Residue frames as a rotation matrix with the C-alpha (Angstrom) as fourth column:
MET 1
0.739 0.664 0.118 89.70
-0.673 0.716 0.185 124.30
0.038 -0.216 0.976 90.36
LEU 2
-0.187 -0.802 0.568 91.85
-0.724 0.503 0.472 121.45
-0.664 -0.323 -0.674 91.56
ARG 3
0.603 0.345 -0.719 92.44
-0.756 0.536 -0.377 118.66
0.255 0.771 0.584 89.06
THR 4
-0.313 -0.714 0.626 93.67
-0.782 0.568 0.257 115.12
-0.539 -0.409 -0.736 89.63
THR 5
-0.761 -0.116 0.639 93.85
0.116 0.944 0.309 112.05
-0.639 0.310 -0.704 87.40
GLY 6
-0.908 0.344 0.240 91.66
0.239 -0.047 0.970 113.56
0.346 0.938 -0.039 84.70
PHE 7
0.016 0.953 -0.303 88.84
0.956 0.073 0.283 114.46
0.292 -0.294 -0.910 87.08
ALA 8
-0.434 -0.042 0.900 87.58
-0.023 -0.998 -0.058 117.97
0.901 -0.046 0.432 87.80
ILE 9
-0.444 0.226 -0.867 87.08
0.872 0.330 -0.360 118.46
0.205 -0.916 -0.344 91.51
ALA 10
-0.144 0.467 0.872 84.42
-0.041 -0.884 0.467 120.93
0.989 0.031 0.146 92.62
LEU 11
-0.679 -0.281 -0.678 84.99
0.591 0.338 -0.732 121.46
0.435 -0.898 -0.064 96.32
ALA 12
0.432 0.878 0.204 82.23
0.445 -0.405 0.799 122.55
0.784 -0.254 -0.566 98.66
LEU 13
-0.027 -0.538 -0.842 84.54
0.974 -0.202 0.098 124.85
-0.223 -0.818 0.530 100.58
SER 14
0.756 0.330 -0.566 84.69
0.297 -0.943 -0.153 128.59
-0.583 -0.052 -0.810 101.00
SER 15
0.520 -0.628 -0.578 88.06
-0.830 -0.530 -0.171 128.64
-0.199 0.569 -0.798 99.23
LEU 16
0.830 -0.281 -0.482 90.22
-0.047 0.826 -0.562 126.20
0.555 0.489 0.673 97.34
GLY 17
-0.115 -0.937 0.329 93.13
-0.535 -0.221 -0.815 127.26
0.837 -0.270 -0.476 99.48
ALA 18
0.147 0.242 0.959 91.46
-0.981 0.162 0.109 125.62
-0.129 -0.957 0.261 102.47
HIS 19
0.937 0.262 0.233 91.85
-0.226 0.959 -0.169 122.26
-0.267 0.106 0.958 100.72
ALA 20
0.490 -0.815 -0.309 95.48
-0.590 -0.049 -0.806 122.69
0.642 0.577 -0.505 99.74
GLY 21
-0.464 -0.850 0.249 97.84
-0.800 0.281 -0.531 120.01
0.381 -0.445 -0.810 100.98
THR 22
0.086 0.563 0.822 95.13
-0.770 0.561 -0.304 117.48
-0.633 -0.606 0.482 101.77
LYS 23
-0.773 -0.327 -0.544 94.91
-0.601 0.651 0.464 113.97
0.203 0.686 -0.699 100.39
VAL 24
0.302 0.872 -0.386 92.42
-0.675 0.481 0.559 111.14
0.673 0.092 0.734 99.96
VAL 25
-0.590 -0.512 0.624 92.41
-0.807 0.375 -0.456 108.92
-0.001 -0.772 -0.635 103.05
GLY 26
-0.658 0.389 0.645 89.59
0.076 0.887 -0.456 106.54
-0.749 -0.251 -0.613 102.15
THR 27
-0.619 0.518 -0.590 87.20
-0.762 -0.212 0.612 105.46
0.192 0.829 0.526 99.42
ALA 28
-0.790 0.447 0.419 83.95
0.142 0.799 -0.584 103.52
-0.596 -0.402 -0.695 99.83
PRO 29
-0.645 0.647 0.407 80.81
0.597 0.094 0.797 102.83
0.477 0.757 -0.447 97.77
GLY 30
-0.654 0.439 -0.617 78.14
0.381 -0.513 -0.769 105.43
-0.654 -0.738 0.168 98.37
SER 31
-0.247 0.633 0.733 75.32
0.858 -0.209 0.470 107.54
0.450 0.745 -0.492 97.03
VAL 32
-0.812 0.054 -0.581 73.90
0.293 -0.823 -0.487 111.00
-0.504 -0.566 0.653 97.52
SER 33
-0.175 0.778 0.603 70.57
0.884 -0.145 0.445 112.63
0.434 0.611 -0.663 96.78
GLY 34
0.044 0.204 -0.978 69.66
0.649 -0.750 -0.127 116.28
-0.759 -0.629 -0.165 97.14
VAL 35
0.947 0.319 -0.033 69.74
0.207 -0.685 -0.699 119.58
-0.245 0.655 -0.715 95.29
LEU 36
0.131 -0.926 0.354 72.80
0.991 0.124 -0.042 120.20
-0.005 0.357 0.934 93.13
SER 37
0.851 0.081 -0.520 74.40
0.183 -0.972 0.148 123.60
-0.493 -0.221 -0.842 93.76
TYR 38
0.207 -0.793 0.573 77.05
0.955 0.036 -0.295 125.54
0.213 0.608 0.765 91.88
ALA 39
0.995 0.001 -0.102 79.07
0.017 -0.988 0.152 128.68
-0.100 -0.153 -0.983 92.61
SER 40
0.498 -0.857 -0.130 82.51
-0.813 -0.514 0.272 129.94
-0.300 -0.030 -0.953 91.61
GLY 41
-0.071 -0.539 -0.839 83.38
-0.817 0.515 -0.261 126.82
0.573 0.667 -0.477 89.63
GLN 42
-0.917 -0.263 0.300 82.28
-0.398 0.665 -0.632 124.47
-0.033 -0.699 -0.715 92.41
TYR 43
-0.029 0.903 -0.430 79.53
-0.509 0.357 0.783 121.81
0.860 0.241 0.449 92.35
TRP 44
-0.965 -0.234 0.115 78.17
-0.222 0.505 -0.834 120.21
0.137 -0.831 -0.539 95.52
VAL 45
-0.128 0.937 -0.325 75.10
0.055 0.334 0.941 118.47
0.990 0.102 -0.094 96.92
GLU 46
-0.653 0.085 0.753 73.45
-0.747 -0.241 -0.620 119.24
0.129 -0.967 0.221 100.24
SER 47
-0.133 0.598 -0.790 71.90
-0.114 0.783 0.612 116.06
0.985 0.172 -0.036 101.58
ALA 48
0.823 0.522 0.223 70.57
-0.298 0.063 0.953 114.69
0.484 -0.850 0.208 104.85
SER 49
0.758 -0.580 -0.298 73.97
0.652 0.657 0.380 113.12
-0.024 -0.482 0.876 105.51
GLY 50
0.160 -0.711 -0.685 75.93
0.346 -0.610 0.713 116.32
-0.925 -0.351 0.148 104.88
THR 51
0.704 -0.005 -0.710 77.61
-0.544 -0.647 -0.535 118.18
-0.456 0.763 -0.458 102.04
LEU 52
0.214 -0.640 0.738 79.40
0.548 0.704 0.451 116.28
-0.809 0.308 0.501 99.28
CYS 53
-0.098 -0.306 -0.947 81.41
-0.698 -0.658 0.284 117.91
-0.710 0.688 -0.149 96.54
VAL 54
0.816 0.456 0.355 81.04
-0.029 0.646 -0.763 116.38
-0.577 0.613 0.540 93.07
MET 55
-0.377 -0.911 -0.167 83.88
-0.437 0.016 0.899 114.91
-0.817 0.412 -0.404 91.01
VAL 56
0.724 0.638 0.263 83.11
-0.002 0.383 -0.924 114.25
-0.690 0.668 0.278 87.36
ASP 57
0.015 -0.700 0.714 85.12
0.881 0.347 0.321 113.23
-0.472 0.625 0.622 84.33
GLU 58
-0.543 -0.336 -0.769 86.49
0.128 -0.939 0.320 116.40
-0.830 0.075 0.553 82.74
ALA 59
-0.977 0.164 0.136 84.78
0.132 -0.037 0.991 115.69
0.168 0.986 0.015 79.42
ASP 60
-0.213 0.969 -0.125 81.40
0.739 0.244 0.628 115.59
0.639 0.041 -0.768 81.18
GLU 61
-0.734 -0.128 -0.667 81.83
0.630 -0.493 -0.600 118.52
-0.252 -0.861 0.443 83.54
ALA 62
-0.925 0.368 -0.096 79.68
-0.379 -0.870 0.317 120.87
0.033 0.329 0.944 81.45
ALA 63
-0.451 0.793 -0.410 76.84
0.081 0.494 0.866 118.36
0.889 0.357 -0.287 81.46
LEU 64
-0.554 0.238 -0.798 76.26
0.833 0.180 -0.524 119.04
0.019 -0.954 -0.298 85.17
ALA 65
-0.999 0.030 -0.042 75.14
-0.027 -0.996 -0.083 122.61
-0.044 -0.082 0.996 84.47
PRO 66
-0.429 0.903 -0.015 71.51
-0.379 -0.165 0.911 121.79
0.820 0.396 0.413 83.43
MET 67
0.027 0.432 -0.901 71.06
0.606 0.710 0.359 119.94
0.795 -0.556 -0.242 86.73
VAL 68
-0.904 -0.419 -0.082 71.93
0.321 -0.542 -0.777 122.89
0.281 -0.729 0.624 88.97
GLY 69
-0.691 0.660 0.295 69.00
-0.723 -0.636 -0.269 123.73
0.010 -0.399 0.917 91.23
LYS 70
0.269 0.786 -0.556 67.38
-0.716 0.549 0.431 120.35
0.644 0.282 0.711 90.66
LYS 71
0.377 -0.106 0.920 67.15
-0.739 0.565 0.367 117.33
-0.559 -0.818 0.135 92.93
ILE 72
0.206 -0.425 -0.882 69.55
-0.761 0.496 -0.417 114.65
0.615 0.757 -0.221 91.75
ALA 73
0.778 -0.079 0.623 70.70
-0.399 0.705 0.587 111.22
-0.486 -0.705 0.517 92.85
PHE 74
0.273 -0.782 -0.560 74.24
-0.788 0.152 -0.597 109.97
0.552 0.604 -0.575 92.20
THR 75
0.936 -0.117 0.333 75.74
-0.114 0.793 0.599 106.59
-0.333 -0.598 0.729 93.04
GLY 76
0.607 -0.788 -0.099 79.47
-0.004 0.122 -0.993 106.02
0.794 0.603 0.071 93.02
PRO 77
0.035 -0.679 -0.733 82.62
0.900 0.340 -0.271 105.84
0.433 -0.651 0.623 95.11
VAL 78
0.915 0.224 0.335 82.81
0.042 -0.879 0.474 108.45
0.401 -0.420 -0.814 97.86
GLN 79
-0.035 -0.993 -0.113 86.27
0.579 0.072 -0.812 109.76
0.814 -0.094 0.573 98.70
THR 80
0.922 0.190 -0.339 87.08
0.388 -0.462 0.797 111.05
-0.005 -0.866 -0.499 102.17
TRP 81
0.331 -0.817 0.473 89.86
0.152 -0.448 -0.881 113.66
0.931 0.363 -0.024 102.33
SER 82
-0.351 -0.605 -0.715 92.25
0.790 0.219 -0.573 114.32
0.503 -0.766 0.401 105.19
ASP 83
-0.952 0.079 0.296 90.44
-0.195 -0.903 -0.384 117.59
0.237 -0.423 0.875 105.96
ARG 84
-0.711 0.678 0.188 87.24
0.261 0.502 -0.824 115.48
-0.653 -0.537 -0.534 106.47
SER 85
-0.130 0.666 -0.735 85.53
-0.851 -0.456 -0.262 116.77
-0.509 0.591 0.626 103.34
ARG 86
-0.301 0.118 0.946 83.87
0.253 0.967 -0.040 114.16
-0.919 0.227 -0.321 101.13
CYS 87
-0.326 0.145 -0.934 83.42
-0.854 -0.468 0.225 113.97
-0.405 0.871 0.277 97.36
ILE 88
0.342 0.467 0.815 81.35
0.043 0.859 -0.510 111.60
-0.939 0.210 0.274 95.26
VAL 89
-0.716 -0.631 -0.298 82.90
-0.342 -0.055 0.938 110.46
-0.608 0.774 -0.177 91.97
VAL 90
0.430 0.902 0.028 80.36
-0.290 0.168 -0.942 110.39
-0.855 0.397 0.334 89.13
GLY 91
-0.393 -0.665 0.635 81.51
0.322 0.547 0.773 108.16
-0.861 0.508 -0.001 86.28
PRO 92
-0.744 0.022 -0.667 81.22
-0.550 -0.588 0.594 109.05
-0.379 0.809 0.450 82.57
ASP 93
-0.869 0.456 -0.190 78.73
0.222 0.704 0.675 106.20
0.442 0.545 -0.713 82.09
PHE 94
-0.641 0.688 -0.341 76.17
0.300 -0.184 -0.936 107.93
-0.707 -0.702 -0.089 84.31
PRO 95
-0.278 0.513 0.812 73.14
0.952 0.260 0.162 108.03
-0.128 0.818 -0.560 81.95
THR 96
0.730 0.598 -0.331 72.03
0.560 -0.801 -0.213 111.59
-0.393 -0.030 -0.919 82.68
LEU 97
0.152 -0.763 -0.629 75.48
-0.241 -0.645 0.725 112.95
-0.959 0.041 -0.281 81.96
ALA 98
-0.664 -0.386 0.641 75.79
0.451 0.477 0.754 110.90
-0.597 0.790 -0.143 78.79
ALA 99
0.158 0.826 0.541 72.49
0.983 -0.077 -0.169 112.34
-0.098 0.558 -0.824 77.55
ALA 100
0.884 0.242 -0.400 73.52
0.282 -0.958 0.044 115.90
-0.373 -0.152 -0.915 78.41
ARG 101
-0.063 -0.998 0.001 77.06
0.567 -0.035 0.823 115.70
-0.821 0.052 0.568 77.01
PRO 102
0.137 0.095 -0.986 77.70
-0.514 -0.844 -0.153 118.48
-0.847 0.528 -0.067 74.48
ALA 103
0.918 0.284 0.279 77.27
0.087 0.541 -0.837 117.41
-0.388 0.792 0.471 70.88
ALA 104
0.033 -0.929 0.368 80.36
0.793 0.248 0.556 116.55
-0.608 0.273 0.745 68.88
GLY 105
-0.322 -0.262 0.910 81.67
0.857 -0.488 0.163 119.62
0.402 0.832 0.382 67.08
ALA 106
0.775 0.632 -0.014 80.09
0.564 -0.682 0.465 122.07
0.285 -0.368 -0.885 69.53
VAL 107
-0.377 -0.844 0.382 82.13
0.493 -0.531 -0.689 125.20
0.785 -0.072 0.616 70.30
PRO 108
0.103 0.485 -0.868 81.48
0.995 -0.053 0.089 126.36
-0.003 -0.873 -0.488 73.85
VAL 109
0.652 0.141 0.745 80.78
0.157 -0.986 0.048 129.97
0.742 0.086 -0.665 74.68
VAL 110
-0.242 -0.800 -0.549 83.72
0.882 0.054 -0.468 131.43
0.404 -0.597 0.693 76.60
ILE 111
0.846 0.511 0.152 82.93
0.379 -0.777 0.502 134.05
0.375 -0.367 -0.852 79.22
GLY 112
0.728 -0.594 -0.342 85.48
0.012 -0.488 0.873 136.61
-0.685 -0.640 -0.348 80.35
ALA 113
0.474 -0.560 0.679 87.25
0.871 0.410 -0.269 136.34
-0.128 0.719 0.683 77.00
HIS 114
0.767 -0.152 0.623 88.00
0.114 -0.924 -0.365 140.09
0.631 0.351 -0.692 77.11
ARG 115
0.073 -0.784 -0.617 90.40
0.861 0.361 -0.358 139.36
0.503 -0.505 0.701 80.04
GLN 116
-0.523 -0.148 0.840 89.34
-0.196 -0.938 -0.287 142.48
0.830 -0.315 0.461 81.93
PRO 117
-0.657 0.192 -0.729 88.55
0.630 0.672 -0.390 141.48
0.415 -0.716 -0.562 85.53
ASP 118
-0.804 0.380 -0.458 86.55
0.115 -0.655 -0.746 144.64
-0.584 -0.653 0.483 86.25
ILE 119
-0.512 0.636 -0.577 84.05
-0.858 -0.341 0.384 144.03
0.048 0.692 0.721 83.41
ASP 120
0.346 0.757 0.554 81.10
-0.715 0.595 -0.367 141.63
-0.607 -0.269 0.747 83.33
ALA 121
-0.327 -0.478 0.815 81.85
0.038 0.855 0.516 138.14
-0.944 0.199 -0.261 82.02
CYS 122
-0.255 0.326 0.911 79.54
0.967 0.065 0.247 138.86
0.021 0.943 -0.331 79.07
PRO 123
-0.758 -0.335 -0.560 79.88
0.516 -0.833 -0.200 142.64
-0.400 -0.441 0.804 78.82
SER 124
-0.860 0.440 -0.259 76.94
-0.510 -0.751 0.419 143.59
-0.010 0.493 0.870 76.59
LEU 125
-0.325 0.851 0.412 73.21
0.240 0.496 -0.834 142.98
-0.915 -0.173 -0.365 76.26
GLY 126
-0.913 0.013 -0.408 71.63
-0.387 -0.348 0.854 142.64
-0.131 0.937 0.322 72.85
VAL 127
0.115 0.939 0.323 68.39
-0.326 0.343 -0.881 141.74
-0.939 -0.004 0.345 71.11
VAL 128
-0.695 -0.277 0.664 68.00
0.471 0.523 0.711 139.62
-0.544 0.806 -0.233 68.02
THR 129
-0.650 0.374 -0.661 66.39
-0.543 -0.837 0.061 141.44
-0.531 0.399 0.748 65.11
SER 130
0.039 0.693 -0.720 64.62
-0.907 0.327 0.266 138.42
0.419 0.642 0.641 63.61
ALA 131
0.853 0.272 0.445 63.77
-0.435 0.843 0.317 134.82
-0.289 -0.464 0.837 64.41
VAL 132
0.159 -0.897 -0.411 67.00
-0.808 0.121 -0.577 132.87
0.568 0.424 -0.705 64.60
ALA 133
0.882 -0.011 -0.472 68.42
0.203 0.911 0.359 129.54
0.426 -0.412 0.805 65.70
VAL 134
0.493 -0.769 0.408 71.15
-0.854 -0.337 0.397 129.71
-0.167 -0.544 -0.822 68.34
ARG 135
0.659 -0.287 -0.695 73.79
-0.300 0.747 -0.593 127.33
0.690 0.599 0.407 66.98
LEU 136
0.942 -0.329 -0.060 76.11
0.232 0.514 0.826 125.03
-0.241 -0.792 0.561 68.92
ALA 137
-0.160 -0.986 0.038 79.04
0.723 -0.090 0.685 126.36
-0.672 0.137 0.728 66.89
PRO 138
-0.035 0.127 -0.991 79.60
-0.362 -0.926 -0.106 129.37
-0.932 0.355 0.078 64.60
GLY 139
-0.945 -0.208 -0.253 78.14
-0.305 0.282 0.909 128.10
-0.118 0.936 -0.330 61.32
GLU 140
-0.141 0.972 -0.188 74.74
-0.990 -0.132 0.057 127.49
0.031 0.194 0.980 59.73
GLY 141
0.038 0.133 -0.990 75.43
-0.405 0.908 0.106 123.75
0.913 0.397 0.088 59.60
ALA 142
-0.908 -0.418 0.037 75.86
-0.183 0.316 -0.931 123.41
0.378 -0.852 -0.363 63.36
GLY 143
-0.395 0.776 -0.492 73.17
0.790 0.560 0.249 121.95
0.469 -0.291 -0.834 65.59
THR 144
-0.059 0.514 0.856 70.57
-0.131 -0.854 0.504 124.11
0.990 -0.082 0.118 67.31
ALA 145
-0.910 -0.255 -0.328 70.72
0.300 0.140 -0.943 124.92
0.287 -0.957 -0.051 71.03
VAL 146
-0.250 0.864 -0.438 67.52
0.625 -0.201 -0.754 126.98
-0.739 -0.462 -0.490 71.15
ARG 147
-0.346 0.216 0.913 65.38
0.829 -0.386 0.405 129.11
0.440 0.897 -0.046 68.84
LEU 148
-0.623 0.070 -0.779 64.73
0.465 -0.768 -0.441 132.80
-0.629 -0.637 0.446 69.44
ALA 149
0.382 0.773 0.506 62.05
0.923 -0.293 -0.248 135.20
-0.043 0.562 -0.826 68.25
ALA 150
-0.185 -0.403 0.896 62.65
0.490 -0.828 -0.272 138.76
0.852 0.389 0.351 67.08
GLY 151
0.306 0.261 0.916 63.22
-0.470 -0.795 0.383 141.00
0.828 -0.547 -0.121 70.08
ASP 152
0.900 -0.033 -0.434 64.49
0.348 0.655 0.671 138.27
0.262 -0.755 0.601 72.41
ALA 153
0.696 -0.647 0.311 67.34
-0.713 -0.674 0.193 139.39
0.084 -0.356 -0.931 74.66
VAL 154
0.757 -0.559 -0.339 70.78
0.503 0.829 -0.246 137.77
0.418 0.016 0.908 74.79
TYR 155
0.702 -0.679 -0.217 73.97
-0.174 -0.458 0.872 138.39
-0.691 -0.574 -0.439 76.72
LEU 156
0.892 -0.426 -0.150 76.83
-0.152 0.029 -0.988 139.03
0.426 0.904 -0.039 74.27
CYS 157
0.835 -0.531 0.144 80.03
0.066 0.356 0.932 137.25
-0.547 -0.769 0.332 75.24
GLY 158
-0.173 -0.944 -0.281 82.36
-0.330 -0.213 0.920 137.68
-0.928 0.251 -0.275 72.29
ALA 159
0.602 0.379 -0.703 82.67
-0.748 -0.043 -0.663 137.32
-0.281 0.924 0.258 68.53
SER 160
0.792 -0.355 0.497 84.07
0.456 0.885 -0.095 134.52
-0.406 0.302 0.862 66.41
PRO 161
-0.161 -0.973 -0.167 87.55
0.553 -0.229 0.801 135.12
-0.818 0.037 0.575 64.93
ASP 162
-0.692 -0.082 0.718 86.06
0.707 -0.279 0.650 136.34
0.147 0.957 0.251 61.64
GLY 163
-0.924 0.312 -0.222 83.49
-0.177 -0.861 -0.476 138.53
-0.340 -0.401 0.851 63.39
ALA 164
-0.675 0.676 -0.294 80.58
-0.355 0.052 0.933 136.88
0.647 0.735 0.205 61.59
TRP 165
0.173 0.712 -0.681 79.13
0.385 0.587 0.712 135.17
0.906 -0.386 -0.173 64.67
GLU 166
-0.239 -0.150 0.959 78.44
-0.738 -0.614 -0.280 136.32
0.631 -0.775 0.036 68.20
SER 167
-0.621 0.028 -0.783 78.60
0.419 0.857 -0.301 133.98
0.663 -0.515 -0.544 71.19
VAL 168
-0.263 0.668 0.696 75.57
-0.633 -0.664 0.398 134.46
0.728 -0.336 0.598 73.42
VAL 169
-0.941 0.212 -0.262 73.97
0.337 0.624 -0.705 133.34
0.014 -0.752 -0.659 76.67
VAL 170
-0.495 0.842 0.215 70.17
-0.058 -0.279 0.959 133.28
0.867 0.462 0.187 76.52
PRO 171
-0.919 0.240 0.313 68.20
-0.340 -0.083 -0.937 134.27
-0.199 -0.967 0.158 79.64
PRO 172
-0.717 0.689 0.108 64.90
0.694 0.689 0.210 132.34
0.070 0.225 -0.972 79.93
THR 173
0.551 0.834 -0.042 63.14
0.833 -0.547 0.081 135.56
0.044 -0.080 -0.996 80.97
VAL 174
0.368 -0.390 0.844 64.08
0.160 -0.868 -0.471 139.23
0.916 0.308 -0.256 80.77
GLY 175
0.268 -0.357 0.895 66.57
-0.800 -0.600 0.000 140.03
0.537 -0.716 -0.447 83.51
ALA 176
0.989 0.105 -0.106 67.10
-0.039 0.867 0.496 136.40
0.144 -0.486 0.862 84.54
ASP 177
0.397 -0.888 0.234 70.42
-0.824 -0.233 0.516 135.73
-0.403 -0.397 -0.824 86.26
CYS 178
0.940 -0.123 -0.319 72.57
-0.102 0.788 -0.607 133.53
0.326 0.603 0.728 84.03
GLY 179
0.709 -0.692 -0.135 75.72
0.440 0.285 0.851 134.08
-0.550 -0.663 0.507 86.04
VAL 180
0.018 -0.724 0.689 77.41
0.989 -0.087 -0.118 136.35
0.146 0.684 0.715 83.49
SER 181
0.699 0.353 0.622 76.62
0.326 -0.931 0.161 139.78
0.636 0.090 -0.766 84.96
GLY 182
0.853 -0.521 0.023 79.69
-0.249 -0.369 0.895 139.77
-0.458 -0.770 -0.445 87.20
ALA 183
0.305 -0.839 -0.451 83.38
-0.923 -0.145 -0.356 139.56
0.234 0.525 -0.819 86.46
VAL 184
0.985 -0.171 0.020 85.38
0.161 0.958 0.237 136.33
-0.060 -0.230 0.971 86.27
ALA 185
0.479 -0.867 -0.140 89.07
-0.231 -0.278 0.932 136.08
-0.847 -0.414 -0.334 87.05
THR 186
-0.697 -0.713 -0.079 90.04
-0.326 0.217 0.920 134.19
-0.639 0.667 -0.383 83.89
PRO 187
-0.184 0.633 -0.752 88.29
-0.968 0.015 0.250 133.17
0.169 0.774 0.610 80.65
ARG 188
-0.843 -0.033 0.537 86.39
-0.194 0.950 -0.246 129.88
-0.502 -0.311 -0.807 80.91
PRO 189
-0.783 0.618 -0.070 83.64
0.179 0.332 0.926 127.96
0.595 0.713 -0.371 79.11
TYR 190
-0.406 0.736 0.541 80.14
-0.870 -0.492 0.016 128.95
0.278 -0.465 0.841 80.20
ARG 191
-0.811 0.103 -0.575 78.64
0.186 0.979 -0.087 126.27
0.554 -0.177 -0.813 82.46
GLY 192
-0.829 0.525 0.192 75.61
-0.470 -0.469 -0.748 128.06
-0.303 -0.710 0.635 83.87
SER 193
-0.495 0.725 0.479 71.98
0.328 0.667 -0.669 127.04
-0.805 -0.175 -0.568 83.75
CYS 194
0.356 0.636 -0.685 70.97
-0.407 -0.554 -0.726 129.18
-0.841 0.537 0.061 80.74
LYS 195
0.707 -0.075 0.703 71.17
0.611 0.565 -0.554 128.13
-0.356 0.822 0.445 77.11
SER 196
0.219 -0.691 -0.689 74.20
-0.347 -0.715 0.606 129.33
-0.912 0.107 -0.396 75.16
GLY 197
0.257 -0.181 0.949 75.55
0.791 0.604 -0.099 129.22
-0.556 0.776 0.298 71.64
TRP 198
-0.732 -0.643 -0.224 76.16
0.304 -0.603 0.738 131.31
-0.610 0.472 0.637 68.53
VAL 199
0.495 0.857 0.142 74.07
0.585 -0.208 -0.784 133.65
-0.643 0.471 -0.604 66.37
PRO 200
0.042 -0.466 0.884 74.96
0.929 -0.307 -0.206 135.61
0.367 0.830 0.420 63.24
ALA 201
-0.597 -0.383 -0.705 76.37
0.678 -0.710 -0.189 138.97
-0.429 -0.591 0.683 64.31
ARG 202
-0.942 0.230 0.243 74.31
0.007 -0.712 0.702 140.78
0.335 0.663 0.669 61.67
LEU 203
-0.076 0.983 -0.168 71.12
0.276 0.183 0.944 139.68
0.958 0.025 -0.285 63.47
VAL 204
0.158 0.056 -0.986 72.03
0.986 0.035 0.160 141.21
0.043 -0.998 -0.050 66.84
ASP 205
0.271 -0.065 0.960 71.63
0.080 -0.993 -0.090 144.81
0.959 0.101 -0.264 67.99
VAL 206
-0.583 -0.519 -0.626 73.54
0.707 0.056 -0.705 145.93
0.401 -0.853 0.334 71.08
VAL 207
0.395 0.802 0.447 71.26
0.341 -0.580 0.740 147.72
0.853 -0.140 -0.503 73.55
ALA 208
0.916 -0.162 0.368 73.54
-0.399 -0.473 0.786 148.03
0.047 -0.866 -0.497 76.58
GLY 209
0.599 -0.754 0.268 77.22
0.184 0.455 0.871 147.68
-0.779 -0.473 0.411 77.40
């Protein structure tokens, strides 16, 4: 992902290489409404006026994930690039992002942490053996992301350094695509549409992978 001046740029292009060497040639007030899409680290909006990539403050980038697949409306400066692509800049004061910003002290789930590009980003599937709260960080004092019942399935993404906690991605239904069943080139925080967090390793049984 290209980065400039503290902003994460998610380009609506088939490859980042296609945008290499370009520059901003104009900025003007604007807005966009449409369905927010995400793939391969890229966020964009398809609207009646065309496709706009989304630029967001790096600290708020993860807050876009819950909006993927939903109709959104952003207002902010629109940058035009020399390759004729356009990006809307969403400021950190945007109220929806502020509300969705990860809680202080949260430890994100990292997918692809095994650094093996031929293995799924979260390589195993498990089930929890009892009702449990999925925590925002490895520790009983951390906030709760979601609560699970005994038998609920989770994708297993990696253990905490002491092995006591397992980082998980929680599919809303059995077999739901959370974007972790394929390989990723490098480790990165999970930013998909499913809930994620940490559960005690002793409360998880591995059933596949």
